[in-house]
ZAMARGU-4260 file (C-alpha; in steps of 0.2 Angstrom, whole numbers, plus 5000, padded with zeros to 4 digits):
<rodrens>
0) 5418/5626/5387 | 5429/5612/5394 | 5428/5606/5412 | 5440/5594/5420 | 5442/5587/5438
5) 5453/5576/5448 | 5447/5567/5463 | 5460/5563/5476 | 5459/5555/5493 | 5460/5572/5501
10) 5456/5586/5488 | 5447/5587/5472 | 5454/5599/5459 | 5445/5608/5445 | 5450/5616/5429
15) 5438/5626/5418 | 5443/5633/5400 | 5431/5644/5392 | 5428/5648/5373 | 5442/5661/5373
20) 5455/5649/5381 | 5454/5658/5398 | 5458/5645/5412 | 5451/5645/5430 | 5457/5633/5443
25) 5447/5628/5459 | 5450/5616/5473 | 5440/5609/5488 | 5440/5595/5501 | 5435/5578/5494
30) 5421/5568/5501 | 5428/5550/5504 | 5411/5542/5508 | 5403/5550/5493 | 5417/5555/5481
35) 5404/5562/5468 | 5398/5575/5480 | 5414/5585/5480 | 5415/5584/5461 | 5396/5590/5459
40) 5399/5604/5472 | 5415/5610/5464 | 5407/5610/5446 | 5393/5620/5453 | 5405/5633/5461
45) 5414/5634/5444 | 5400/5633/5431 | 5384/5635/5440 | 5369/5623/5441 | 5367/5623/5422
50) 5380/5613/5413 | 5373/5615/5396 | 5387/5627/5390 | 5399/5613/5394 | 5404/5603/5379
55) 5417/5591/5387 | 5420/5585/5404 | 5436/5575/5408 | 5439/5567/5424 | 5452/5558/5433
60) 5454/5550/5451 | 5465/5540/5462 | 5450/5531/5469 | 5456/5514/5463 | 5473/5514/5470
65) 5467/5523/5487 | 5454/5510/5489 | 5466/5495/5487 | 5480/5503/5498 | 5468/5507/5512
70) 5458/5491/5509 | 5441/5500/5508 | 5434/5489/5494 | 5419/5478/5492 | 5416/5461/5499
75) 5423/5451/5484 | 5424/5433/5479 | 5435/5423/5467 | 5428/5409/5456 | 5442/5399/5449
80) 5445/5381/5442 | 5445/5366/5454 | 5461/5363/5462 | 5467/5381/5459 | 5459/5389/5474
85) 5475/5394/5482 | 5482/5404/5468 | 5481/5421/5478 | 5489/5413/5493 | 5503/5404/5483
90) 5506/5419/5471 | 5524/5417/5464 | 5538/5406/5471 | 5549/5421/5471 | 5553/5430/5487
95) 5555/5450/5486 | 5569/5448/5500 | 5578/5432/5500 | 5587/5434/5517 | 5572/5440/5527
100) 5566/5426/5538 | 5552/5435/5544 | 5546/5441/5527 | 5528/5449/5526 | 5517/5444/5512
105) 5503/5455/5508 | 5486/5448/5513 | 5475/5444/5497 | 5460/5456/5494 | 5449/5440/5494
110) 5450/5429/5509 | 5452/5410/5506 | 5434/5408/5513 | 5428/5418/5498 | 5436/5408/5485
115) 5424/5395/5475 | 5431/5382/5464 | 5422/5376/5448 | 5422/5359/5440 | 5429/5363/5423
120) 5446/5363/5414 | 5453/5371/5399 | 5471/5366/5393 | 5485/5378/5388 | 5481/5375/5370
125) 5463/5381/5372 | 5456/5364/5371 | 5443/5359/5383 | 5448/5345/5395 | 5432/5345/5407
130) 5416/5354/5402 | 5409/5366/5414 | 5397/5356/5426 | 5380/5365/5428 | 5378/5357/5445
135) 5395/5366/5450 | 5388/5383/5444 | 5371/5380/5453 | 5381/5376/5469 | 5390/5393/5467
140) 5374/5402/5465 | 5367/5394/5481 | 5383/5399/5490 | 5381/5417/5484 | 5363/5418/5490
145) 5369/5414/5508 | 5384/5426/5507 | 5386/5445/5508 | 5396/5445/5493 | 5393/5461/5482
150) 5407/5458/5468 | 5414/5442/5460 | 5430/5439/5450 | 5429/5425/5438 | 5446/5418/5433
155) 5447/5401/5426 | 5462/5392/5421 | 5469/5397/5403 | 5453/5407/5400 | 5464/5419/5389
160) 5464/5405/5376 | 5447/5400/5377 | 5435/5411/5387 | 5418/5402/5384 | 5417/5395/5401
165) 5420/5411/5410 | 5407/5420/5399 | 5395/5406/5403 | 5398/5408/5422 | 5396/5427/5420
170) 5380/5425/5410 | 5372/5414/5423 | 5377/5425/5438 | 5371/5440/5429 | 5354/5432/5426
175) 5353/5426/5444 | 5360/5441/5452 | 5356/5457/5443 | 5364/5469/5456 | 5380/5458/5457
180) 5396/5466/5450 | 5405/5453/5439 | 5422/5454/5433 | 5429/5441/5420 | 5448/5439/5418
185) 5446/5436/5399 | 5439/5453/5398 | 5449/5462/5411 | 5467/5455/5407 | 5466/5442/5393
190) 5485/5437/5395 | 5496/5422/5400 | 5501/5421/5418 | 5488/5414/5429 | 5493/5423/5445
195) 5495/5440/5437 | 5478/5438/5428 | 5470/5432/5444 | 5477/5447/5454 | 5471/5460/5441
200) 5453/5453/5440 | 5452/5452/5459 | 5457/5470/5461 | 5444/5475/5447 | 5431/5466/5457
205) 5436/5473/5473 | 5434/5492/5467 | 5420/5490/5454 | 5405/5493/5466 | 5414/5509/5472
210) 5419/5515/5455 | 5402/5510/5447 | 5392/5520/5460 | 5404/5535/5458 | 5404/5536/5439
215) 5386/5532/5436 | 5381/5544/5450 | 5391/5558/5441 | 5384/5554/5424 | 5365/5554/5430
220) 5368/5571/5439 | 5376/5578/5424 | 5361/5574/5413 | 5350/5581/5426 | 5359/5598/5425
225) 5357/5598/5406 | 5374/5592/5401 | 5373/5585/5383 | 5392/5584/5379 | 5405/5570/5380
230) 5411/5563/5397 | 5428/5554/5397 | 5439/5548/5411 | 5458/5547/5410 | 5465/5529/5411
235) 5482/5523/5417 | 5489/5522/5399 | 5488/5540/5397 | 5472/5540/5386 | 5454/5542/5390
240) 5440/5529/5391 | 5421/5531/5390 | 5410/5528/5405 | 5404/5511/5400 | 5422/5505/5399
245) 5427/5514/5415 | 5413/5505/5425 | 5416/5487/5417 | 5435/5488/5419 | 5439/5501/5433
250) 5456/5493/5437 | 5462/5503/5421 | 5459/5519/5432 | 5472/5514/5444 | 5484/5527/5439
255) 5471/5539/5432 | 5475/5555/5440 | 5494/5552/5442 | 5495/5547/5423 | 5487/5564/5419
260) 5500/5573/5429 | 5514/5563/5421 | 5508/5568/5404 | 5507/5586/5409 | 5526/5585/5416
265) 5531/5577/5399 | 5522/5592/5390 | 5533/5604/5401 | 5549/5594/5398 | 5546/5596/5379
270) 5543/5614/5381 | 5559/5616/5390 | 5569/5605/5379 | 5573/5593/5393 | 5576/5575/5388
275) 5575/5568/5406 | 5564/5574/5420 | 5557/5566/5436 | 5538/5569/5438 | 5533/5571/5457
280) 5515/5571/5462 | 5511/5571/5481 | 5493/5570/5486 | 5484/5568/5503 | 5486/5549/5502
285) 5500/5544/5491 | 5514/5551/5482 | 5519/5546/5464 | 5535/5547/5454 | 5537/5545/5435
290) 5553/5546/5425 | 5550/5557/5408 | 5562/5551/5394 | 5563/5560/5378 | 5548/5570/5382
295) 5536/5555/5385 | 5532/5546/5401 | 5538/5528/5402 | 5525/5515/5398 | 5524/5496/5402
300) 5513/5481/5402 | 5513/5477/5421 | 5515/5485/5438 | 5512/5483/5456 | 5500/5491/5468
305) 5501/5493/5487 | 5518/5487/5490 | 5522/5484/5508 | 5540/5483/5509 | 5551/5498/5504
310) 5547/5498/5485 | 5553/5480/5482 | 5545/5471/5467 | 5535/5456/5473 | 5529/5464/5489
315) 5512/5471/5482 | 5498/5465/5470 | 5503/5463/5452 | 5492/5470/5438 | 5493/5467/5420
320) 5488/5480/5408 | 5496/5494/5399 | 5500/5509/5410 | 5512/5524/5413 | 5525/5517/5424
325) 5526/5525/5441 | 5532/5522/5458 | 5518/5523/5471 | 5521/5527/5490 | 5508/5525/5503
330) 5513/5542/5510 | 5505/5559/5508 | 5500/5575/5517 | 5486/5565/5526 | 5497/5550/5530
335) 5495/5546/5549 | 5510/5546/5560 | 5513/5534/5575 | 5525/5525/5586 | 5524/5507/5582
340) 5525/5491/5593 | 5544/5491/5591 | 5545/5509/5597 | 5549/5516/5580 | 5541/5531/5571
345) 5530/5525/5557 | 5521/5536/5544 | 5508/5528/5533 | 5501/5519/5523 | 5485/5523/5533
350) 5478/5541/5529 | 5466/5552/5537 | 5459/5557/5520 | 5448/5573/5519 | 5436/5567/5533
355) 5441/5569/5547 | 5458/5575/5539 | 5473/5580/5548 | 5471/5586/5566 | 5474/5604/5560
360) 5459/5604/5550 | 5448/5605/5566 | 5436/5592/5559 | 5437/5580/5574 | 5454/5570/5571
365) 5466/5569/5585 | 5479/5559/5575 | 5495/5567/5569 | 5499/5568/5550 | 5512/5574/5538
370) 5502/5590/5536 | 5502/5593/5555 | 5520/5590/5556 | 5523/5603/5542 | 5512/5616/5550
375) 5521/5613/5567 | 5537/5616/5558 | 5532/5632/5550 | 5532/5625/5532 | 5513/5629/5530
380) 5505/5646/5532 | 5490/5643/5543 | 5480/5658/5537 | 5481/5654/5518 | 5476/5636/5514
385) 5464/5630/5500 | 5467/5647/5492 | 5463/5656/5508 | 5446/5648/5510 | 5452/5637/5525
390) 5462/5641/5540 | 5473/5628/5549 | 5474/5626/5568 | 5493/5625/5573 | 5488/5621/5591
395) 5478/5606/5586 | 5493/5600/5575 | 5505/5602/5590 | 5493/5593/5602 | 5491/5578/5591
400) 5510/5576/5589 | 5513/5578/5607 | 5500/5566/5612 | 5504/5552/5599 | 5522/5553/5594
405) 5532/5564/5606 | 5527/5556/5622 | 5526/5539/5616 | 5543/5540/5608 | 5550/5551/5622
410) 5554/5565/5610 | 5552/5584/5611 | 5538/5591/5600 | 5550/5599/5588 | 5560/5583/5586
415) 5544/5573/5584 | 5538/5584/5570 | 5554/5584/5561 | 5555/5565/5562 | 5538/5564/5553
420) 5544/5576/5540 | 5561/5568/5538 | 5554/5551/5537 | 5541/5553/5524 | 5554/5564/5513
425) 5566/5549/5515 | 5553/5537/5509 | 5550/5547/5494 | 5568/5550/5490 | 5572/5531/5491
430) 5558/5528/5479 | 5565/5541/5467 | 5582/5532/5468 | 5574/5516/5464 | 5565/5522/5450
435) 5579/5531/5441
</rodrens>
């Protein structure tokens, strides 16, 4: 028996295949504060408490990308070479919009106050110019003892050529702080280009405590339920990785769930004999697009996450490792709608997630979302949601739109709901045009 699950920001989906090849599907609300809880509950509903008959469990998740987009990661620090502490602030000299005088730059995940510079220097050739100073590392340890940092990214200059200094720092920190999450750039992204390498390892450190707790919690509970098979997680490049790799380099799970969807779309394209196909995956928090060419998803060695300006390259965080190439939009069914300070309608990137979810769920939220707009416009059946196991409340959806969008924007209820629906669709269509 094979079980598979995909943890999204709003829903967690399950597929169960038995020995005869029969397939069952299941769906339930995610539990954002404890992502593993929804997985365990769903598997219990599908398979029962005893997981001994299950020989293989495959998982995927959008936890990494959602964590970065919504900035819900750990309190992280960056350790770098003396004189290079501004690397995240400076980034690249290129501007993603040359003529925008008020251009917005995405704030780094690690503030400048959490950047620590070490006395050491490795040349581009890999030769050591300045040995790592033990006193400098000791100063770092004392600083960490006084801080609330739970995860550290180590990115020293030219460490992709000579990683010994990074490994020494990681070893010392691991001995002094056993519970500290430590990410090393020469392990996470051992490639040239300092800013991209720093950005990748910082994202890894930012999400590592969350992903480690999630994956290890699942593994421990599976063992308690007599599961003795293999447990793998889908990675962004379209393959699977083991649990140790997933907890050590969680940034590789960034497009975990969407990559699986792109592979499924490629399979359908091959079955239909279509050379080119556009894969579209809309969840509760984000939507993803992938171009399928010659029966396979496009692959690349780098990408960006959390772009803040209309899908323009350079407006997000660069990441550098093999992955399925996709366009990501911070807009999904749970994306919040509001009238911004300019009096304009804005949808996303903030999401209501699964808890409290859209206003129509009746779980305490009064903020309107895309789902509320679709329900108010009649696109969703309030009596048949989540396979008929959940009823939506149209009146709560209408009240939320009326209070937070219609009145603030001087619009009718229908026009406000249509504006939300139209805006999120245009955002996704624009992304598709850029991708193609």
